[in-house]
Structures are given as structure tokens and as C-alpha cells.
N, C-alpha and C positions, 0 to 999 in steps of 0.2 A: 240293530238296524231294522227298519220296517220298510217293506216294499208294498206298493199299491198298484193294483191293476184295474183299470177302468174298462167298462164296456157299455154298449147300449146306445151310443149316439147315432146320428144319422139324419136323414131328411124326413120331414113331416109337413103336412099341409096345415094351414091355420085351422084351429079347432080340433086337431088331432092330438095324439098322445105318444109319448115316448117314456121309456123307463131306463134310467141309468143305474149301473151297479159299480161298486168299488170294493174290491176284496183286499184285505191287508194280510200280509204274511211276514214271518220273521220268528225270532226266538225271544221268549221271556219279556214280552211287553204287555202292558195293560193300557187299554184305551180309556181316555177320559171324555173325549168328545169327537164327533165326526161332523163334517160339513161339506157343502157344495158351494163352489164359487163359479162365477161366470166372467169371462173377459171378451171384450170386443176390441177390434183394432182402434188404437188411439185413445182408449180409455183404461183406467185402472181396473184391476180385478175387484169385483164386488161380491159380497157374500149373498148367496141366494137362500140358503137354509142351513140350520145347524141343529144337531141333537146331542145332548150330553148323555153320559152313561146311565143316568137315572131315568131317562126317557123324555125329559122336557125338550121341547122344540121351539125354535123361533124362525121366522121367515121374513124375507124382504117384503115390503108392502106391495111391490109389483107382482108378486107371485102368490100372495095369500089367497087361499080358497081354490087355487088351481094346482099347486105343487104339494106333494107330501113326501117328507123325509122319514125314513125308517131305518132301523138297525137290527141286524141279526147277530146277537152277541156270540152265539155258538160258532158262527162262520166268520166272525170279524168282518162283516160286510155291511156296507151302507148303501141304501137305495134312494133314488129320487124319482118318484112317479110324477110325471109332468102331463097334465091334462089341459084341455082348452088352450092349446099352444097358440101363441101370437108371433108374428114376424119379429117383434122386438125381443123375443126370447132367444133369437139366434146368437150364437157365440160359442166359444170354447169353454167347456165345463170341466172344472178341476175338482176332484175330491180332496179333502184334507182330513188328516187324523192327528189328533193330539194324543200322544202316547208317552207313557213313562217306561223307561228302561233303567233298572238299577237306581230308581228314585230320581232320575234326571228326565225332565219332560221336554219335549220338543214337538214341533209340527212337521208332519210329512205330507208330501203332495203327490197326487197321481200325475200321469203323463198328459192328461187332458183328452177330451173327446169332443169332436165337433158336433154341434146341433144346429141344423138349418131349418128354419120354418118358412115355408113359402106362402104367399098370400093368395 
């Protein structure tokens, strides 16, 4: 089993920055990809950014050039640096980790952290 703990959400003004962190812990797992998703009331969860273990990244069009996802393999931690924040970035952010345990892969989710951007 893999446990994820998120931190770093909060309130920011438009144009400001926030950094989210998500640390994975457990035993005998290998990470293949990590990502960040965003959900607002009444809408489905959307992927914001993803990074695979080789380092390749991809982003939602709405955050390209403003958000940066990175991964610290030694710490099993994924980060999301959010710059030039906009009110429409408001939502609950969830980290996800695709991990293999005994050759069985599955996705794990963090508990979610609220990000609120005021205009």
C-alpha cells in the first residue's frame, strides 16, 4: 500500500504563487508516474500536470507556461510550482501516483488540498 500526504495549498492573490508537495510512503513500491489533478464543484476532476519516471512532463493547456511539475525520486515526492495564478485556478488539488507493488500497478490519490486564488 502507498500513502500520499499533500501540503502547500492555501490562499493566494491573482498573479501570486503557491507550491504544492505530495510525499509518498509505503513499502516495496516503484513509481512510474506522478501527477496533479484539480476539481471544482460540479465538474469532473481534470489533470493539470503529469510527470513520468523518466522525467517527461505534460500539462493542461490552461496551465502551460505557469505551472511546473517536478519529482524528487530520492524522497518519492512530487511538486507543483504554480506561478501567475488566476482565479480560475481555484479548486481542490489532488496528487496521484502510479505505482507498482509486486508487479501490480495501480493509482493512488492524495487527500486533496484547497487552492483559492482571489482576484
